[in-house]
Predicted model as a PDB file, atoms N, CA, C, CB and O in Angstrom, pLDDT in the B-factor column:
MODEL        1                                                                  
ATOM      1  N   UNK A   1       1.406  -1.388   0.336  1.00 94.00           N  
ATOM      2  CA  UNK A   1      -0.131  -0.333   0.323  1.00 94.00           C  
ATOM      3  C   UNK A   1       0.926   1.684  -0.212  1.00 94.00           C  
ATOM      4  CB  UNK A   1      -1.261  -0.337   3.062  1.00 94.00           C  
ATOM      5  O   UNK A   1       2.090   1.953   0.085  1.00 94.00           O  
ATOM      6  N   UNK A   2       0.398   2.178  -0.627  1.00 97.00           N  
ATOM      7  CA  UNK A   2       1.339   3.533  -0.990  1.00 97.00           C  
ATOM      8  C   UNK A   2       0.370   4.746   0.218  1.00 97.00           C  
ATOM      9  CB  UNK A   2       1.188   4.104  -3.280  1.00 97.00           C  
ATOM     10  O   UNK A   2      -0.706   5.329   0.081  1.00 97.00           O  
ATOM     11  N   UNK A   3       1.067   4.724   0.996  1.00 97.00           N  
ATOM     12  CA  UNK A   3       0.739   6.434   2.006  1.00 97.00           C  
ATOM     13  C   UNK A   3       0.527   7.526   1.401  1.00 97.00           C  
ATOM     14  CB  UNK A   3       1.911   7.055   2.905  1.00 97.00           C  
ATOM     15  O   UNK A   3       0.468   7.422   0.176  1.00 97.00           O  
ATOM     16  N   UNK A   4       0.398   8.505   1.818  1.00 97.00           N  
ATOM     17  CA  UNK A   4       0.369   9.926   0.965  1.00 97.00           C  
ATOM     18  C   UNK A   4       0.111  10.757   1.990  1.00 97.00           C  
ATOM     19  CB  UNK A   4      -0.769  10.138  -0.273  1.00 97.00           C  
ATOM     20  O   UNK A   4      -0.981  11.166   2.385  1.00 97.00           O  
ATOM     21  N   UNK A   5       1.604  11.061   2.545  1.00 97.00           N  
ATOM     22  CA  UNK A   5       1.219  12.132   3.827  1.00 97.00           C  
ATOM     23  C   UNK A   5       1.391  13.204   3.765  1.00 97.00           C  
ATOM     24  CB  UNK A   5       1.747  12.046   4.937  1.00 97.00           C  
ATOM     25  O   UNK A   5       2.012  13.369   2.716  1.00 97.00           O  
ATOM     26  N   UNK A   6       1.148  14.679   4.516  1.00 97.00           N  
ATOM     27  CA  UNK A   6       1.871  15.266   4.262  1.00 97.00           C  
ATOM     28  C   UNK A   6       2.681  15.966   5.923  1.00 97.00           C  
ATOM     29  CB  UNK A   6       1.173  16.041   3.202  1.00 97.00           C  
ATOM     30  O   UNK A   6       1.924  16.484   6.744  1.00 97.00           O  
ATOM     31  N   UNK A   7       4.180  15.886   6.212  1.00 97.00           N  
ATOM     32  CA  UNK A   7       4.430  16.530   7.324  1.00 97.00           C  
ATOM     33  C   UNK A   7       5.379  17.937   7.519  1.00 97.00           C  
ATOM     34  CB  UNK A   7       4.897  15.547   8.002  1.00 97.00           C  
ATOM     35  O   UNK A   7       6.548  18.219   7.256  1.00 97.00           O  
ATOM     36  N   UNK A   8       4.009  18.796   8.239  1.00 97.00           N  
ATOM     37  CA  UNK A   8       4.324  20.223   8.472  1.00 97.00           C  
ATOM     38  C   UNK A   8       5.973  20.527   9.194  1.00 97.00           C  
ATOM     39  CB  UNK A   8       3.053  20.777   9.529  1.00 97.00           C  
ATOM     40  O   UNK A   8       6.272  21.690   8.922  1.00 97.00           O  
ATOM     41  N   UNK A   9       6.682  20.092   9.710  1.00 94.00           N  
ATOM     42  CA  UNK A   9       7.852  19.108  10.471  1.00 94.00           C  
ATOM     43  C   UNK A   9       9.173  19.441   9.359  1.00 94.00           C  
ATOM     44  CB  UNK A   9       7.312  17.027  10.519  1.00 94.00           C  
ATOM     45  O   UNK A   9      10.247  19.997   9.593  1.00 94.00           O  
ATOM     46  N   UNK A  10       8.730  18.969   8.298  1.00 96.00           N  
ATOM     47  CA  UNK A  10       9.749  18.362   7.407  1.00 96.00           C  
ATOM     48  C   UNK A  10      10.378  19.974   6.892  1.00 96.00           C  
ATOM     49  CB  UNK A  10       8.967  17.167   6.000  1.00 96.00           C  
ATOM     50  O   UNK A  10       9.804  20.682   6.065  1.00 96.00           O  
ATOM     51  N   UNK A  11      11.341  20.239   7.414  1.00 95.00           N  
ATOM     52  CA  UNK A  11      11.703  21.540   6.582  1.00 95.00           C  
ATOM     53  C   UNK A  11      14.098  21.450   5.940  1.00 95.00           C  
ATOM     54  CB  UNK A  11      11.143  23.353   8.292  1.00 95.00           C  
ATOM     55  O   UNK A  11      15.059  22.198   5.761  1.00 95.00           O  
ATOM     56  N   UNK A  12      13.707  19.973   5.896  1.00 96.00           N  
ATOM     57  CA  UNK A  12      15.404  19.864   5.059  1.00 96.00           C  
ATOM     58  C   UNK A  12      15.674  18.180   5.175  1.00 96.00           C  
ATOM     59  CB  UNK A  12      17.051  20.959   6.171  1.00 96.00           C  
ATOM     60  O   UNK A  12      15.329  17.085   5.618  1.00 96.00           O  
ATOM     61  N   UNK A  13      16.343  18.765   4.595  1.00 96.00           N  
ATOM     62  CA  UNK A  13      16.977  17.067   4.237  1.00 96.00           C  
ATOM     63  C   UNK A  13      17.542  15.968   5.110  1.00 96.00           C  
ATOM     64  CB  UNK A  13      18.126  17.137   3.407  1.00 96.00           C  
ATOM     65  O   UNK A  13      17.541  14.750   4.936  1.00 96.00           O  
ATOM     66  N   UNK A  14      18.069  16.776   6.186  1.00 97.00           N  
ATOM     67  CA  UNK A  14      17.970  16.196   7.063  1.00 97.00           C  
ATOM     68  C   UNK A  14      16.750  15.482   8.254  1.00 97.00           C  
ATOM     69  CB  UNK A  14      18.611  16.808   7.289  1.00 97.00           C  
ATOM     70  O   UNK A  14      17.093  14.540   8.969  1.00 97.00           O  
ATOM     71  N   UNK A  15      15.409  16.041   8.326  1.00 97.00           N  
ATOM     72  CA  UNK A  15      14.075  15.680   8.578  1.00 97.00           C  
ATOM     73  C   UNK A  15      13.814  14.536   7.546  1.00 97.00           C  
ATOM     74  CB  UNK A  15      13.072  16.934   8.445  1.00 97.00           C  
ATOM     75  O   UNK A  15      13.186  13.479   7.607  1.00 97.00           O  
ATOM     76  N   UNK A  16      14.498  15.121   6.636  1.00 97.00           N  
ATOM     77  CA  UNK A  16      13.832  13.453   5.543  1.00 97.00           C  
ATOM     78  C   UNK A  16      14.461  12.545   5.685  1.00 97.00           C  
ATOM     79  CB  UNK A  16      13.830  13.341   3.883  1.00 97.00           C  
ATOM     80  O   UNK A  16      13.877  11.487   5.448  1.00 97.00           O  
ATOM     81  N   UNK A  17      15.733  12.463   6.070  1.00 97.00           N  
ATOM     82  CA  UNK A  17      16.610  11.685   6.606  1.00 97.00           C  
ATOM     83  C   UNK A  17      16.168  11.228   8.221  1.00 97.00           C  
ATOM     84  CB  UNK A  17      17.936  12.453   6.471  1.00 97.00           C  
ATOM     85  O   UNK A  17      16.441  10.084   8.586  1.00 97.00           O  
ATOM     86  N   UNK A  18      15.633  11.963   8.947  1.00 97.00           N  
ATOM     87  CA  UNK A  18      14.688  11.384  10.168  1.00 97.00           C  
ATOM     88  C   UNK A  18      13.455  10.986   9.332  1.00 97.00           C  
ATOM     89  CB  UNK A  18      14.253  12.608  11.510  1.00 97.00           C  
ATOM     90  O   UNK A  18      12.724  11.915   9.675  1.00 97.00           O  
ATOM     91  N   UNK A  19      12.859  10.403   8.647  1.00 98.00           N  
ATOM     92  CA  UNK A  19      11.441  10.848   8.858  1.00 98.00           C  
ATOM     93  C   UNK A  19      11.402   8.919   7.914  1.00 98.00           C  
ATOM     94  CB  UNK A  19      10.664  12.927   7.884  1.00 98.00           C  
ATOM     95  O   UNK A  19      10.667   7.935   7.995  1.00 98.00           O  
ATOM     96  N   UNK A  20      12.609   9.279   7.145  1.00 97.00           N  
ATOM     97  CA  UNK A  20      12.726   7.639   6.512  1.00 97.00           C  
ATOM     98  C   UNK A  20      13.364   7.127   7.642  1.00 97.00           C  
ATOM     99  CB  UNK A  20      13.717   7.296   4.968  1.00 97.00           C  
ATOM    100  O   UNK A  20      12.606   6.316   8.175  1.00 97.00           O  
ATOM    101  N   UNK A  21      14.332   7.226   8.198  1.00 97.00           N  
ATOM    102  CA  UNK A  21      14.456   6.263   9.665  1.00 97.00           C  
ATOM    103  C   UNK A  21      13.719   5.790  10.210  1.00 97.00           C  
ATOM    104  CB  UNK A  21      14.828   6.642  10.651  1.00 97.00           C  
ATOM    105  O   UNK A  21      13.666   4.621  10.591  1.00 97.00           O  
ATOM    106  N   UNK A  22      12.607   7.100  10.424  1.00 98.00           N  
ATOM    107  CA  UNK A  22      11.597   6.368  11.269  1.00 98.00           C  
ATOM    108  C   UNK A  22      10.349   5.571  11.333  1.00 98.00           C  
ATOM    109  CB  UNK A  22      11.334   6.961  11.777  1.00 98.00           C  
ATOM    110  O   UNK A  22       9.573   5.144  12.188  1.00 98.00           O  
ATOM    111  N   UNK A  23      10.563   5.556   9.534  1.00 98.00           N  
ATOM    112  CA  UNK A  23       9.386   4.870   8.853  1.00 98.00           C  
ATOM    113  C   UNK A  23      10.206   2.624   8.808  1.00 98.00           C  
ATOM    114  CB  UNK A  23       9.147   6.052   6.622  1.00 98.00           C  
ATOM    115  O   UNK A  23       9.770   1.473   8.764  1.00 98.00           O  
ATOM    116  N   UNK A  24      11.430   3.319   8.858  1.00 98.00           N  
ATOM    117  CA  UNK A  24      12.168   2.231   8.322  1.00 98.00           C  
ATOM    118  C   UNK A  24      12.402   1.636  10.194  1.00 98.00           C  
ATOM    119  CB  UNK A  24      13.833   2.812   7.113  1.00 98.00           C  
ATOM    120  O   UNK A  24      13.137   0.649  10.203  1.00 98.00           O  
ATOM    121  N   UNK A  25      12.128   1.877  11.038  1.00 97.00           N  
ATOM    122  CA  UNK A  25      11.836   1.201  12.718  1.00 97.00           C  
ATOM    123  C   UNK A  25      10.314   0.533  12.668  1.00 97.00           C  
ATOM    124  CB  UNK A  25      11.819   2.675  14.185  1.00 97.00           C  
ATOM    125  O   UNK A  25      10.121  -0.465  13.361  1.00 97.00           O  
ATOM    126  N   UNK A  26       9.199   1.081  11.836  1.00 97.00           N  
ATOM    127  CA  UNK A  26       8.430  -0.116  11.438  1.00 97.00           C  
ATOM    128  C   UNK A  26       7.958  -1.284  10.391  1.00 97.00           C  
ATOM    129  CB  UNK A  26       7.789   0.194  11.584  1.00 97.00           C  
ATOM    130  O   UNK A  26       7.065  -2.131  10.414  1.00 97.00           O  
ATOM    131  N   UNK A  27       9.452  -0.760   9.039  1.00 98.00           N  
ATOM    132  CA  UNK A  27       8.792  -2.008   7.943  1.00 98.00           C  
ATOM    133  C   UNK A  27      10.827  -1.203   7.332  1.00 98.00           C  
ATOM    134  CB  UNK A  27       6.359  -1.617   6.479  1.00 98.00           C  
ATOM    135  O   UNK A  27      11.464  -0.296   6.796  1.00 98.00           O  
ATOM    136  N   UNK A  28      10.833  -1.790   7.641  1.00 97.00           N  
ATOM    137  CA  UNK A  28      13.064  -1.969   7.292  1.00 97.00           C  
ATOM    138  C   UNK A  28      12.714  -1.673   5.673  1.00 97.00           C  
ATOM    139  CB  UNK A  28      14.291  -4.407   7.620  1.00 97.00           C  
ATOM    140  O   UNK A  28      13.482  -0.976   5.010  1.00 97.00           O  
ATOM    141  N   UNK A  29      11.483  -2.261   5.081  1.00 97.00           N  
ATOM    142  CA  UNK A  29      11.083  -3.077   3.289  1.00 97.00           C  
ATOM    143  C   UNK A  29      10.657  -1.373   2.831  1.00 97.00           C  
ATOM    144  CB  UNK A  29       9.090  -4.800   3.118  1.00 97.00           C  
ATOM    145  O   UNK A  29      10.581  -1.020   1.655  1.00 97.00           O  
ATOM    146  N   UNK A  30      10.565  -1.024   3.277  1.00 98.00           N  
ATOM    147  CA  UNK A  30       9.378   0.759   2.633  1.00 98.00           C  
ATOM    148  C   UNK A  30      10.122   1.290   1.822  1.00 98.00           C  
ATOM    149  CB  UNK A  30       8.945   2.326   3.847  1.00 98.00           C  
ATOM    150  O   UNK A  30      11.332   1.393   2.024  1.00 98.00           O  
ATOM    151  N   UNK A  31       9.356   1.845   0.450  1.00 98.00           N  
ATOM    152  CA  UNK A  31      10.481   2.856   0.468  1.00 98.00           C  
ATOM    153  C   UNK A  31       9.863   3.777   0.671  1.00 98.00           C  
ATOM    154  CB  UNK A  31      11.345   3.072  -0.600  1.00 98.00           C  
ATOM    155  O   UNK A  31       8.674   3.517   0.852  1.00 98.00           O  
ATOM    156  N   UNK A  32      10.282   5.417   0.766  1.00 98.00           N  
ATOM    157  CA  UNK A  32      10.078   6.139   1.191  1.00 98.00           C  
ATOM    158  C   UNK A  32      10.324   7.123   0.314  1.00 98.00           C  
ATOM    159  CB  UNK A  32      10.441   6.061   2.127  1.00 98.00           C  
ATOM    160  O   UNK A  32      11.459   6.968  -0.137  1.00 98.00           O  
ATOM    161  N   UNK A  33       9.555   8.471  -0.334  1.00 97.00           N  
ATOM    162  CA  UNK A  33       9.913   9.733  -0.924  1.00 97.00           C  
ATOM    163  C   UNK A  33       9.217  10.747   0.154  1.00 97.00           C  
ATOM    164  CB  UNK A  33       9.352   9.886  -2.565  1.00 97.00           C  
ATOM    165  O   UNK A  33       8.076  10.773   0.616  1.00 97.00           O  
ATOM    166  N   UNK A  34      10.162  11.428   0.332  1.00 97.00           N  
ATOM    167  CA  UNK A  34      10.363  12.487   1.023  1.00 97.00           C  
ATOM    168  C   UNK A  34      10.707  14.078   0.205  1.00 97.00           C  
ATOM    169  CB  UNK A  34      11.438  11.993   1.884  1.00 97.00           C  
ATOM    170  O   UNK A  34      11.873  14.329  -0.103  1.00 97.00           O  
ATOM    171  N   UNK A  35      10.044  14.674   0.026  1.00 97.00           N  
ATOM    172  CA  UNK A  35      10.156  16.066  -0.523  1.00 97.00           C  
ATOM    173  C   UNK A  35      10.017  17.535   0.794  1.00 97.00           C  
ATOM    174  CB  UNK A  35       8.757  16.103  -1.756  1.00 97.00           C  
ATOM    175  O   UNK A  35       8.921  17.827   1.273  1.00 97.00           O  
ATOM    176  N   UNK A  36      11.169  18.197   1.141  1.00 96.00           N  
ATOM    177  CA  UNK A  36      11.570  18.954   2.301  1.00 96.00           C  
ATOM    178  C   UNK A  36      10.068  20.101   1.914  1.00 96.00           C  
ATOM    179  CB  UNK A  36      13.557  19.690   2.237  1.00 96.00           C  
ATOM    180  O   UNK A  36       9.084  20.413   2.585  1.00 96.00           O  
ATOM    181  N   UNK A  37      10.632  20.552   0.198  1.00 97.00           N  
ATOM    182  CA  UNK A  37      10.084  21.711  -0.296  1.00 97.00           C  
ATOM    183  C   UNK A  37       8.029  21.389  -0.463  1.00 97.00           C  
ATOM    184  CB  UNK A  37      11.088  22.005  -1.978  1.00 97.00           C  
ATOM    185  O   UNK A  37       7.278  22.283  -0.852  1.00 97.00           O  
ATOM    186  N   UNK A  38       7.663  20.341  -0.171  1.00 97.00           N  
ATOM    187  CA  UNK A  38       6.124  19.755  -0.757  1.00 97.00           C  
ATOM    188  C   UNK A  38       5.794  19.377   0.710  1.00 97.00           C  
ATOM    189  CB  UNK A  38       6.059  18.199  -2.109  1.00 97.00           C  
ATOM    190  O   UNK A  38       4.593  19.407   0.975  1.00 97.00           O  
ATOM    191  N   UNK A  39       6.781  18.966   1.884  1.00 97.00           N  
ATOM    192  CA  UNK A  39       6.632  18.922   2.347  1.00 97.00           C  
ATOM    193  C   UNK A  39       5.922  17.643   2.490  1.00 97.00           C  
ATOM    194  CB  UNK A  39       6.590  19.766   2.439  1.00 97.00           C  
ATOM    195  O   UNK A  39       5.710  17.279   3.647  1.00 97.00           O  
ATOM    196  N   UNK A  40       5.522  16.906   1.542  1.00 97.00           N  
ATOM    197  CA  UNK A  40       5.109  15.364   1.411  1.00 97.00           C  
ATOM    198  C   UNK A  40       5.853  14.147   1.139  1.00 97.00           C  
ATOM    199  CB  UNK A  40       4.321  15.269   0.522  1.00 97.00           C  
ATOM    200  O   UNK A  40       6.991  14.009   0.689  1.00 97.00           O  
ATOM    201  N   UNK A  41       5.119  13.419   1.444  1.00 98.00           N  
ATOM    202  CA  UNK A  41       6.030  11.887   1.788  1.00 98.00           C  
ATOM    203  C   UNK A  41       5.009  10.967   1.760  1.00 98.00           C  
ATOM    204  CB  UNK A  41       6.890  11.704   3.398  1.00 98.00           C  
ATOM    205  O   UNK A  41       3.897  10.824   2.268  1.00 98.00           O  
ATOM    206  N   UNK A  42       5.813  10.332   0.930  1.00 98.00           N  
ATOM    207  CA  UNK A  42       5.076   9.141  -0.028  1.00 98.00           C  
ATOM    208  C   UNK A  42       5.666   7.391   0.773  1.00 98.00           C  
ATOM    209  CB  UNK A  42       5.870   9.395  -2.167  1.00 98.00           C  
ATOM    210  O   UNK A  42       6.793   6.937   0.971  1.00 98.00           O  
ATOM    211  N   UNK A  43       4.729   7.019   0.955  1.00 98.00           N  
ATOM    212  CA  UNK A  43       5.107   5.673   1.661  1.00 98.00           C  
ATOM    213  C   UNK A  43       4.915   4.627   1.348  1.00 98.00           C  
ATOM    214  CB  UNK A  43       4.751   5.485   2.612  1.00 98.00           C  
ATOM    215  O   UNK A  43       3.709   4.387   1.298  1.00 98.00           O  
ATOM    216  N   UNK A  44       5.733   3.564   1.012  1.00 98.00           N  
ATOM    217  CA  UNK A  44       5.694   2.253  -0.084  1.00 98.00           C  
ATOM    218  C   UNK A  44       5.441   0.928   1.180  1.00 98.00           C  
ATOM    219  CB  UNK A  44       7.621   2.034  -1.227  1.00 98.00           C  
ATOM    220  O   UNK A  44       6.169  -0.028   1.446  1.00 98.00           O  
ATOM    221  N   UNK A  45       4.524   1.217   1.594  1.00 97.00           N  
ATOM    222  CA  UNK A  45       4.761   0.330   2.749  1.00 97.00           C  
ATOM    223  C   UNK A  45       3.829  -1.112   2.987  1.00 97.00           C  
ATOM    224  CB  UNK A  45       4.552   1.264   3.957  1.00 97.00           C  
ATOM    225  O   UNK A  45       2.750  -1.204   2.403  1.00 97.00           O  
ATOM    226  N   UNK A  46       4.341  -2.289   3.932  1.00 97.00           N  
ATOM    227  CA  UNK A  46       3.338  -2.992   3.995  1.00 97.00           C  
ATOM    228  C   UNK A  46       2.823  -3.084   5.605  1.00 97.00           C  
ATOM    229  CB  UNK A  46       3.704  -4.263   3.319  1.00 97.00           C  
ATOM    230  O   UNK A  46       2.324  -4.100   6.089  1.00 97.00           O  
ATOM    231  N   UNK A  47       3.006  -2.037   6.209  1.00 97.00           N  
ATOM    232  CA  UNK A  47       3.236  -1.810   7.240  1.00 97.00           C  
ATOM    233  C   UNK A  47       1.593  -1.219   7.457  1.00 97.00           C  
ATOM    234  CB  UNK A  47       4.581  -0.985   7.412  1.00 97.00           C  
ATOM    235  O   UNK A  47       1.055  -1.079   6.359  1.00 97.00           O  
ATOM    236  N   UNK A  48       0.873  -0.923   8.383  1.00 97.00           N  
ATOM    237  CA  UNK A  48      -0.385  -0.262   8.376  1.00 97.00           C  
ATOM    238  C   UNK A  48       0.350   1.128   8.851  1.00 97.00           C  
ATOM    239  CB  UNK A  48      -1.686  -0.984   9.417  1.00 97.00           C  
ATOM    240  O   UNK A  48       1.484   1.314   9.293  1.00 97.00           O  
ATOM    241  N   UNK A  49      -1.091   2.331   8.502  1.00 97.00           N  
ATOM    242  CA  UNK A  49      -1.166   3.853   8.147  1.00 97.00           C  
ATOM    243  C   UNK A  49      -0.548   4.234   9.349  1.00 97.00           C  
ATOM    244  CB  UNK A  49      -2.687   4.586   7.860  1.00 97.00           C  
ATOM    245  O   UNK A  49       0.467   4.907   9.527  1.00 97.00           O  
ATOM    246  N   UNK A  50      -1.951   3.258  10.813  1.00 97.00           N  
ATOM    247  CA  UNK A  50      -1.685   4.157  12.158  1.00 97.00           C  
ATOM    248  C   UNK A  50      -0.422   3.675  12.769  1.00 97.00           C  
ATOM    249  CB  UNK A  50      -2.915   4.032  13.329  1.00 97.00           C  
ATOM    250  O   UNK A  50      -0.575   3.783  13.986  1.00 97.00           O  
ATOM    251  N   UNK A  51       0.889   3.140  12.474  1.00 97.00           N  
ATOM    252  CA  UNK A  51       2.113   2.037  12.346  1.00 97.00           C  
ATOM    253  C   UNK A  51       2.977   3.921  11.815  1.00 97.00           C  
ATOM    254  CB  UNK A  51       1.859   0.077  10.659  1.00 97.00           C  
ATOM    255  O   UNK A  51       3.496   4.888  12.373  1.00 97.00           O  
ATOM    256  N   UNK A  52       2.832   3.729  11.251  1.00 97.00           N  
ATOM    257  CA  UNK A  52       3.422   4.709   9.847  1.00 97.00           C  
ATOM    258  C   UNK A  52       3.193   6.196  11.233  1.00 97.00           C  
ATOM    259  CB  UNK A  52       1.873   4.751   7.657  1.00 97.00           C  
ATOM    260  O   UNK A  52       3.757   6.612  12.245  1.00 97.00           O  
ATOM    261  N   UNK A  53       2.472   6.380  10.717  1.00 97.00           N  
ATOM    262  CA  UNK A  53       1.614   8.189  11.493  1.00 97.00           C  
ATOM    263  C   UNK A  53       2.577   7.799  12.865  1.00 97.00           C  
ATOM    264  CB  UNK A  53      -1.017   8.306  12.012  1.00 97.00           C  
ATOM    265  O   UNK A  53       3.792   7.994  12.844  1.00 97.00           O  
ATOM    266  N   UNK A  54       2.052   7.369  13.754  1.00 98.00           N  
ATOM    267  CA  UNK A  54       3.188   6.420  15.016  1.00 98.00           C  
ATOM    268  C   UNK A  54       4.326   6.864  15.361  1.00 98.00           C  
ATOM    269  CB  UNK A  54       3.734   5.032  14.624  1.00 98.00           C  
ATOM    270  O   UNK A  54       4.821   7.293  16.403  1.00 98.00           O  
ATOM    271  N   UNK A  55       4.818   6.610  13.831  1.00 97.00           N  
ATOM    272  CA  UNK A  55       6.679   6.295  14.168  1.00 97.00           C  
ATOM    273  C   UNK A  55       6.599   8.197  13.844  1.00 97.00           C  
ATOM    274  CB  UNK A  55       8.093   4.752  12.486  1.00 97.00           C  
ATOM    275  O   UNK A  55       7.214   9.017  14.526  1.00 97.00           O  
ATOM    276  N   UNK A  56       5.981   8.433  13.035  1.00 97.00           N  
ATOM    277  CA  UNK A  56       6.879   9.368  12.179  1.00 97.00           C  
ATOM    278  C   UNK A  56       5.958  11.213  13.704  1.00 97.00           C  
ATOM    279  CB  UNK A  56       6.134   9.239   9.401  1.00 97.00           C  
ATOM    280  O   UNK A  56       6.448  12.337  13.812  1.00 97.00           O  
ATOM    281  N   UNK A  57       4.904  10.760  14.330  1.00 97.00           N  
ATOM    282  CA  UNK A  57       4.737  11.650  15.582  1.00 97.00           C  
ATOM    283  C   UNK A  57       5.851  11.165  16.904  1.00 97.00           C  
ATOM    284  CB  UNK A  57       2.999  11.477  16.108  1.00 97.00           C  
ATOM    285  O   UNK A  57       5.657  11.755  17.967  1.00 97.00           O  
ATOM    286  N   UNK A  58       6.710  10.381  16.881  1.00 97.00           N  
ATOM    287  CA  UNK A  58       7.052   9.757  18.070  1.00 97.00           C  
ATOM    288  C   UNK A  58       8.984  10.428  17.860  1.00 97.00           C  
ATOM    289  CB  UNK A  58       6.590   7.660  18.022  1.00 97.00           C  
ATOM    290  O   UNK A  58       9.846  10.701  18.696  1.00 97.00           O  
ATOM    291  N   UNK A  59       8.966  10.470  16.131  1.00 97.00           N  
ATOM    292  CA  UNK A  59      10.310  11.244  15.956  1.00 97.00           C  
ATOM    293  C   UNK A  59      10.338  12.748  15.789  1.00 97.00           C  
ATOM    294  CB  UNK A  59      10.981  10.744  14.782  1.00 97.00           C  
ATOM    295  O   UNK A  59      11.366  13.426  15.765  1.00 97.00           O  
ATOM    296  N   UNK A  60       8.736  13.329  15.644  1.00 97.00           N  
ATOM    297  CA  UNK A  60       8.852  14.496  16.634  1.00 97.00           C  
ATOM    298  C   UNK A  60       8.009  15.743  14.733  1.00 97.00           C  
ATOM    299  CB  UNK A  60      11.386  14.843  17.567  1.00 97.00           C  
ATOM    300  O   UNK A  60       7.975  16.957  14.530  1.00 97.00           O  
ATOM    301  N   UNK A  61       7.466  14.350  13.746  1.00 97.00           N  
ATOM    302  CA  UNK A  61       6.860  14.598  12.833  1.00 97.00           C  
ATOM    303  C   UNK A  61       5.688  14.085  12.335  1.00 97.00           C  
ATOM    304  CB  UNK A  61       7.494  14.569  12.232  1.00 97.00           C  
ATOM    305  O   UNK A  61       5.397  13.163  11.573  1.00 97.00           O  
ATOM    306  N   UNK A  62       4.842  15.262  13.221  1.00 97.00           N  
ATOM    307  CA  UNK A  62       3.247  14.216  13.241  1.00 97.00           C  
ATOM    308  C   UNK A  62       2.887  14.354  11.590  1.00 97.00           C  
ATOM    309  CB  UNK A  62       1.533  15.086  14.492  1.00 97.00           C  
ATOM    310  O   UNK A  62       2.748  15.372  10.912  1.00 97.00           O  
ATOM    311  N   UNK A  63       2.819  13.340  11.323  1.00 96.00           N  
ATOM    312  CA  UNK A  63       1.723  13.772   9.722  1.00 96.00           C  
ATOM    313  C   UNK A  63       0.126  14.546  10.136  1.00 96.00           C  
ATOM    314  CB  UNK A  63       1.138  11.844   8.682  1.00 96.00           C  
ATOM    315  O   UNK A  63      -0.513  14.226  11.138  1.00 96.00           O  
ATOM    316  N   UNK A  64      -0.209  15.335   9.391  1.00 86.00           N  
ATOM    317  CA  UNK A  64      -1.014  15.727   8.811  1.00 86.00           C  
ATOM    318  C   UNK A  64      -2.980  15.028   8.479  1.00 86.00           C  
ATOM    319  CB  UNK A  64      -0.096  15.818   7.884  1.00 86.00           C  
ATOM    320  O   UNK A  64      -3.747  15.663   7.754  1.00 86.00           O  
TER     321      UNK A  64                                                      
ENDMDL                                                                          
END                                                                             
């Protein structure tokens, strides 16, 4: 499943890396595209949307 999320707190490439790492803690095989300019994150994962959003929130990047 592909999740399309907006992460308002994502401001730079380091944030994108942190978001990628947070998602990988839930699903190591997930494919993530995070764009700091648009604040858009696309996650291709087998994990639930709730698990992904919880991981992002725990990392300080709650999805809107």
